[in-house]
Kinemage of the C-alpha trace (Angstrom):
@kinemage 1
@onewidth
@group {chain A} dominant
@subgroup {mainchain}
@vectorlist {calphas} color= white
{ca met a 1} P 0.000 0.000 0.000
{ca ser a 2} L 1.201 3.466 -0.812
{ca asn a 3} L 1.598 6.176 1.819
{ca val a 4} L 1.388 9.105 -0.624
{ca ser a 5} L -1.818 10.674 -1.895
{ca gly a 6} L -3.234 9.684 -5.251
{ca tyr a 7} L -4.152 6.004 -4.878
{ca glu a 8} L -7.203 6.318 -2.624
{ca asn a 9} L -9.844 5.554 -5.288
{ca tyr a 10} L -7.841 2.573 -6.529
{ca tyr a 11} L -7.759 1.049 -3.036
{ca arg a 12} L -11.433 1.839 -2.382
{ca thr a 13} L -12.373 0.044 -5.587
{ca leu a 14} L -10.302 -3.026 -4.705
{ca ser a 15} L -11.752 -3.111 -1.188
{ca lys a 16} L -15.273 -3.510 -2.588
{ca tyr a 17} L -14.380 -7.068 -3.649
{ca ala a 18} L -13.292 -8.300 -0.205
{ca thr a 19} L -15.040 -9.059 3.071
{ca tyr a 20} L -12.222 -7.572 5.127
{ca thr a 21} L -9.234 -5.530 3.971
{ca leu a 22} L -5.920 -4.701 5.615
{ca gly a 23} L -3.605 -2.037 4.206
{ca asn a 24} L 0.043 -1.991 5.177
{ca pro a 25} L 1.988 1.135 4.291
{ca gly a 26} L 4.052 0.441 7.428
{ca thr a 27} L 4.111 4.135 8.270
{ca asp a 28} L 1.842 7.107 8.691
{ca ile a 29} L -0.571 8.007 5.904
{ca pro a 30} L -2.449 11.065 4.675
{ca thr a 31} L -5.933 11.375 6.207
{ca thr a 32} L -7.399 10.862 2.733
{ca tyr a 33} L -6.661 7.126 3.094
{ca val a 34} L -8.988 6.680 6.090
{ca gly a 35} L -11.732 4.313 4.970
{ca thr a 36} L -9.895 2.840 1.988
{ca phe a 37} L -9.251 -0.340 4.012
{ca asp a 38} L -10.963 -1.755 7.080
{ca thr a 39} L -7.688 -1.564 9.007
{ca ile a 40} L -4.436 0.198 8.113
{ca leu a 41} L -1.112 -0.702 9.729
{ca ile a 42} L 0.371 2.693 10.568
{ca tyr a 43} L 3.574 1.406 12.158
{ca glu a 44} L 5.968 -1.364 11.109
{ca ser a 45} L 9.357 -1.186 12.704
{ca gln a 46} L 11.659 -2.432 15.421
{ca gly a 47} L 10.356 -1.753 18.913
{ca leu a 48} L 6.983 -0.396 19.882
{ca pro a 49} L 5.494 2.962 18.878
{ca asp a 50} L 4.976 5.691 21.472
{ca phe a 51} L 1.407 6.402 22.453
{ca ser a 52} L 1.857 10.000 21.326
{ca tyr a 53} L 2.309 8.628 17.782
{ca leu a 54} L -0.737 6.380 18.035
{ca gly a 55} L -2.856 9.078 19.642
{ca gly a 56} L -2.078 11.996 17.336
{ca trp a 57} L -4.566 12.647 14.543
{ca his a 58} L -5.435 8.931 14.451
{ca ser a 59} L -7.441 9.334 17.655
{ca tyr a 60} L -10.090 11.315 15.747
{ca tyr a 61} L -11.092 8.048 14.070
{ca glu a 62} L -12.281 4.685 15.402
{ca arg a 63} L -9.403 2.590 16.747
{ca asn a 64} L -10.505 -0.256 14.465
{ca asn a 65} L -9.080 1.737 11.553
{ca trp a 66} L -5.552 1.229 12.888
{ca gly a 67} L -3.063 -1.498 13.631
{ca val a 68} L 0.645 -1.709 14.372
{ca thr a 69} L 3.213 -4.395 13.742
{ca ser a 70} L 6.578 -4.486 15.448
{ca tyr a 71} L 9.543 -6.795 15.742
{ca ser a 72} L 12.484 -7.399 18.042
{ca his a 73} L 10.616 -6.295 21.134
{ca leu a 74} L 11.074 -9.144 23.585
{ca his a 75} L 9.080 -7.839 26.533
{ca leu a 76} L 5.567 -6.857 25.542
{ca ser a 77} L 3.962 -5.864 28.819
{ca gln a 78} L 0.312 -6.206 29.677
{ca arg a 79} L 0.290 -2.503 30.517
{ca tyr a 80} L 1.460 -1.599 27.005
{ca val a 81} L -1.160 -3.860 25.424
{ca leu a 82} L -3.964 -2.353 27.516
{ca asn a 83} L -2.847 1.188 26.685
{ca ala a 84} L -2.439 0.395 22.977
{ca lys a 85} L -5.990 -0.978 22.932
{ca gln a 86} L -7.224 2.591 23.343
{ca tyr a 87} L -5.685 3.556 19.987
{ca val a 88} L -5.508 0.511 17.689
{ca gly a 89} L -7.595 -2.513 16.761
{ca tyr a 90} L -4.599 -4.773 16.086
{ca leu a 91} L -1.191 -5.150 17.693
{ca tyr a 92} L 1.236 -7.655 16.172
{ca asn a 93} L 4.635 -8.285 17.734
{ca lys a 94} L 7.180 -10.606 16.116
{ca gln a 95} L 9.932 -11.511 18.540
{ca cys a 96} L 13.390 -11.522 16.955
{ca phe a 97} L 16.552 -12.380 18.831
{ca thr a 98} L 18.905 -11.511 15.982
{ca lys a 99} L 18.331 -10.259 12.429
{ca ser a 100} L 18.065 -13.838 11.165
{ca leu a 101} L 16.477 -15.562 14.180
{ca cys a 102} L 12.856 -14.646 14.735
{ca cys a 103} L 10.349 -16.506 16.827
{ca phe a 104} L 7.747 -18.166 14.621
{ca ala a 105} L 5.065 -17.841 17.286
{ca pro a 106} L 4.350 -14.116 17.072
{ca val a 107} L 2.064 -12.355 19.490
{ca leu a 108} L -1.082 -11.041 17.828
{ca trp a 109} L -3.506 -9.050 19.891
{ca tyr a 110} L -6.920 -8.744 18.357
{ca phe a 111} L -9.064 -6.096 19.999
{ca gly a 112} L -12.481 -7.045 18.683
{ca val a 113} L -12.283 -5.583 15.194
{ca arg a 114} L -15.173 -6.906 13.144
{ca pro a 115} L -15.304 -7.233 9.359
{ca arg a 116} L -17.826 -4.959 7.718
{ca ser a 117} L -21.156 -6.557 6.893
{ca glu a 118} L -22.546 -6.570 3.380
């Protein structure tokens, strides 16, 4: 998924053919992309995003619009998960011990996001 303006209608059209859609620009997006997918992953990086990043302008929209994916964070606390639940519908954490050795049992927190009904 792109993170620059200009592809919104393309993604909206594609999304019409799916029950549930997930966009992954891996970074922040222009507000014009809100609604192009059911959930958009606004963070994909090593470590966990600060709540100030998750709260920002994203907090003006339903949390189910947003998800984050992170890697190499070995200690995902319950406190972080509960706080993140205020801002995002999905939190995915892949535990990596080195660049080439990642745990194949990632932690996926699903906060009750429901696919849209037809």
